[in-house]
VEXLO-198264 format. One record per residue (C-alpha): z negated, x, y negated. Coordinates in pm, whole numbers, plus 32768, in hexadecimal, padded with zeros to 4 digits. Each point is the difference from the previous one (the first is absolute). Layout:
BEGIN
ZXY ...
***
This chain:
BEGIN
80CA7CEB8447 812980897F3C 80527F4D7EBD 814D80477F59 7FEB80487E8F 80F480307EE3 7F9081067F06 7FAD7FB07E97 7F5180CE7EF4 7E9F80518071 7F2F812D8061 807280388165 7EE1802180F2 7F0C7F587F0E 7FBC7ED280DC 7EBE7FA27F4F 809E801E7EA4 7EFE80F57F7A 810E80D87F5C 7FB3812780E5 804C803F8170 7EBD803680C5 7F6E7FBE8158 7FAF7EA17F81 81767FB68007 8013805D8170 7ED77F1C8047 80A67EE87F38 813C802080D3 7F3180048142 7F4F7EBF7F9B 814D7F5E7FAB 80B18070813E 7EED7FC98101 7F037F117F6B 80D07F097F3A 7F7B80827EB4 80B87FC87EBC 8157809B7FDB 803681177F07 808D7F757EBC 811280437FD2 803780298174 80C9813C7FC0 7EC380B07F91 7F90800C816B 814280AD806F 7F9A816C7FD2 8118809980CF 81257F327F7A 80727F72814C 80017EA07F6A 7EE17F8980DE 7E887FFC7FE1 7F7480858147 7F1B81058099 80F781137FA4 7FA87FC17E92 7E8F802D8050 8046814D80A9 80DC806B7EDC 7EEB7FB77F04 7EF980B480D2 80E28131801D 80387FFA7E88 7E927FD97FA4 7F6080EE80FD 810F80F8805E 80CB80267EC2 81267F438092 81197F837F24 7FC57EFC7EF4 804E7E9B8067 816C7FC47FB0 80B97EFE7F36 81727FBF8021 
***
């Protein structure tokens, strides 16, 4: 499920609004995408890779950031 988003001020990648990007944010996005869990609020917070959608690519981006030192989640 891809959901189009329009960016607003938030901590990008912080889907669970804990003010830090962790594995919990990837899990939050997974629950939203695949299990009908609550959407990140604002929705843009779940868009870690700035492609204006919340999808599995954001989960991979967060995992790469947290475990492999990948780039910070981006904001436009």
